[in-house]
N, C-alpha and C positions, 0 to 999 in steps of 0.2 A: 915226198912231193916235188921234189928239186927233181925229177926222175920224170915227174908228170909233167912238171913244167919245160923241159928239154923236149919229151914229143910234140907236145904244140906247138912250139919256138924251130925246131926246125925238121918237123914233117916226116916222122918213123922214115927214114930213110934206109928199108932194111936190104933192099939187095941191088940200087942204084932204082931209078925210074921207068918204067916201063908200062907200054900202053896194053890195053885189052884187047886180049885174041878176041878176032868176032868167031872163033872155032866156038867158044863154050860161054861167049857171054854178048849179044846182040843187039844193045837198046834202042831202041828210035833217035833218042838222041843224048848225048852226055855232059855234064859240066865238070869238070873239075876242080877240086876244093883247094882254093887256097888259105889254109891255116891263117889264123888272127891267133895271135897270144891274149892270152885270157887280157881283159881290161880291171882286172880285179878279182885277189879272193871273196866267195863270198862267204858272210857267219851267218850264223841263222841268226834268227829275233824272236820266236817263241817255237815251244819245243811240244808236246803235247801225246800223251800217254796213256789217254784213257781208253783206247781201243785195242779190238782183242789182236790176235794172229794176221797181219794183213797180208792180202792175196795178192789185191790188185787196186790202181788210183785211173779213176775215170771222172771229168770233169766236163757240160756242158752249160751255157750261162752262168748263171750264179753256181750252179753245183758243187760239189766233190764227192764222188761216190766212192767210201772206202767198202771194197768185199773185203770181210775176214772172215775165219775160220771159227763159228760160234754159229753153235747150232738153235741156236735162237734167237740168234738177231745177224744175215749174213752179209746185210748190207746197212751201213750206218751212212746221215748225209750232212753234208757241214754245206752250210749258207756260206761261202768265199767272202759276201758283202759284212759280213761283222766275224767270222769264222765261231758262229754260234750250229751246235750239231743242233739241225731242228727232225731229223725222225730217224728211224731205223726201223728194218720191216725184214718179212725174207726170214722162212724154216726151212730147217730139212725136215722133210717129210715125204708123205705121199696126195699130197690134195694139188688141186688144179693149181693153188698159189701158193707151190712149196715145192722145196729142190733135195734131188737125191744127194748130194755132197757140195762141197762148198767148192764154185764155178772156176771152172777154169778157163774161161771164157767171156768177158766180159768188154761189150761198149758203148759207146753212146752214139742218137740220130736220131730225126724227126721224122714226127707222122706230116701225114700230106698239108695241116695246118699248119705246122709250123712248130709244133708242143716236142719239149724234147723225152728222146724214149730213151728206155734202158734197154739192149738188147744181152740173153744170157742163154748160153749153152746149158741143157739140162738133162744129158741122158742125148739120146736125140730124136730131141725136139728142141728149137732157139724158142724162147718166152721174153716175150716182147712188156716191159712194164712203165705205167705213166709214171713219169717220177713227181709233176708235178702233186697229182691224185693220189698218188703215195706216199707223200709227205705230207698231204693235208689230212690224208684220213688213219698217217704214222702206222699202215700196215699194206702187205703188195696187193694192189694193183694191176693186174692184167689186160690189156690191149689184143693179144693173138697170143697163139701157138700154133710154130709153126717145124711141119713134121721134116727130117731133112730126109732126104734120099740117097746120101752119099754113104760110103764105106769112112767113119769119122777117125779111122786106123791113122788116114795118107790124106786124107782132105780135113779143112776149114771153108768155113762155108761163113760168110757173112754181107749181113743184109743190107741195102742203099738203098729201098722204095721201093714201092709198091713193084711187086711182082719180079725183083731185077737181086742179083747178089755176086758177091767177084765171090768167086772160090782160089785159093791158095792150096793144086793138089801138093806136097814135100816128094823127099826121095822115095822113089817103092821098089818094089818088086814083083815078081813072080813067086821065085824060090828065094828064100834068104839065104841058103843053104852056096846055091851056085854065086854070090857075091857079082851078080850084072846088075844091076840100076838102072834107073830112069829119073832120067832127068825132073825137075821140078818142072810143075806148072801153074800160070798164073792164067784164071777166063774170065768175062764177065759172061750171066744170063740176065734177058729180060726175056720173061718169059720164054719160050720154046730152042728163042734165038741165042745162039755162044759167038761170042766175041773169041777169041785166043792168043794171046802174047807171047810171041818166040821166043824168047829172050833167051830161052840154053840149047842151041842149034845140036850140038853135044854134049854129054856128060862124062867127066874128066875122069879117069882110071888108071888113081897113083899105084901106087907099088903097096905102101896103106890103106889097103881098099879101108879102116875107118876110120878114111880121114873124108871118106864122100859125104858121111852127112855132113860132120862140121863144117867142109865147104862150103852147106849148102843151106846151112841152121839159121833160120833168119824169122823173123815177131813182124805181124798186122798189124796199124795204126787204121784207121778209117775217120777220116774228115768227118765230121760231126752232120754236113750239110748233105752228105753220101754223094757229094763229086770226084774225090779220090780218095786215093790209099797210098801210106807211103808200105814198103816192106824193107827192114832193116835187118844188114846182114849182121850176122857175131864178132864171125873170125876174118869175116874180110873186108876190109874198111868200104862199102859201098851202101846206099840208098838207092832204093825204086821208088821212082814218083809215078802212078798211073794216072789215066786225066778218064773219066768214064767216057765223057761228053767228046771229046777229040778222038778218045781211045790211043796216044800215046803214051810212049811211057820215057822216063828222064830219067835217066842212071845216074846221081849223084857220088861219083869215082876219090878218090884221093888216089893218085899219079906216081904217087914214092912206096904204097902198099902192093904187096906180093900180088898175085891174082889168079886167076882159075891158073892160068899157064902153066905158072912157076910152079902148081900145085900135080901139074901133071906131072911135069919136067923134071924134077925134085921128089915128087913123092917116098921116097923112103920114110920110114916109120925115123930114123933115128934126124933128120933134116926138120924134117914137119914139126916135130916136139920142140927141135932148137929155137925155130923162128916162130910159131906158132902164138899170133897175139889176138887177145880176148879185146875188139875196140869197140862195139857197141854194148852198151846192159840194157838197154829201152827204152822208150819214147813217148812222150805226146804229144796230141794233135790239139790246135784250135781251129779256127774258117780262117784263120791270119797268118799264122805259123805252125812251123812243127819243130821240135825238140827235142833232141837225140844226146841219150845222157851216154856218156862214154866212159873204157877204162883206160884203154891203153895197153897193160901190162903182156908178159911173156905169159903164155898161162903156165908155165911147167916154175914162174914162179910168184903166182896166183894159188897154187896147189897147195895148203898148210900155211900160207901165211895169215897171220893175225887180221880179220877186217877189222880192227878199231885202229889197223898203222897202213890204211887206205886213205886217201881221196878219192872225189871221182868229179870229172868234167861235165861241163852242155856246152851241147853246138846249139843255138837257135837260127834255123831255117825259115829264110820265104817261103813262098810254094813254089817257087821256081829255081830252087836245089840252089839260091844263093843266101852264103852264109855271113848274117844280122852281126850276131855277139857269140865271143866266147866267155866261160865263168869259168871259173875254177873252184867248187864246192869243199865246204869243210869238214864235210862226211861222208864216211862208206857211203852211196845212195844205191838204191835197187832200183825202188816206182818212183817214179814222177805227175805230177799236173803241174797246169800253167793256167791263172786265172789272166788276160792280158790287159781286165780293167783296171787291175790296179800295179799288174806286175809282177806279183807273187807267185814262188814258184811254191809247190808243197811235195814235198821227201820223207819218204821212207828208206828207214837209215835200215844195215844191214843186223842190226842189235832194237828193229822192228818200232822207233821210235819216229813220228812223224812232224818233221821238224817244216819251219814258214821258211822262206827267205826273200828277199827284196830285192829285184833285178835293176838294173843302176841304168 
């Protein structure tokens, strides 16, 4: 815990402050994060162990949707107003409203009338679930099944409204044996119209080629109203905010973190393994803010470490990339969701327990 507190206070000065090289990273604008010391260590005030193997948390309005590995009930819904379980639905099977396996991509959105939806990737299709009708019927009620027309191996597709989608294409290659990689791509499709953000003009080519995937490893979260998205890098301390109306991308960066150009220039296996950090674990989004779940430990120290001895941090941002608050949590957390009406953070630990925190 002391090691993590030091990380927040001094801001992880690994190699001295250095600017992002435009050769490898080119956002429309940047915000340099000025770290705040945690206002407090937050201790959980409620614990719940009734759920199966939890794989994801999603939230919209008063609903917390818990995705779990269970053949009979893939989704459980918690009413965050009173912390009561109000529904359980979604089975593994081959019917229209069933799923091939435990979903690996789940996110919330709204229909044209503003009603909450749950988007679930199921094989080569995305199924949209009417949350309110499903809760009322206690069974999975679909509104649509969208057939995806991209290679799911490299592409992640997120639907953000009628006939619109946000696409993330991760590091790719034509032949893995050649070790010739193509930089990640982010673009938006509105019907047949495509807009692409040219974030990575050139891809890094470190001596240790296995680092290429890790350097660009990112997770995507969609703002519930479908107007923005964030891309959270895991091993470089960067958050990208995409605005779908202005078509601008804001990079939220830690100026004291190593950068893509460092990995390019000092990219031997021994050097990278010595300095590589696991910065960002997960995130959650609301209409007014987003929260990044942070780790900050050296990756070499995490391997083989007992998770019970670790704790987590959260950073709360507004959608302009300004850091509003920082908290230390008393558990090692892997998934989070935030209920802003009551300032409650729901968090799943590495031991598969669901905790509730109240942010001050």
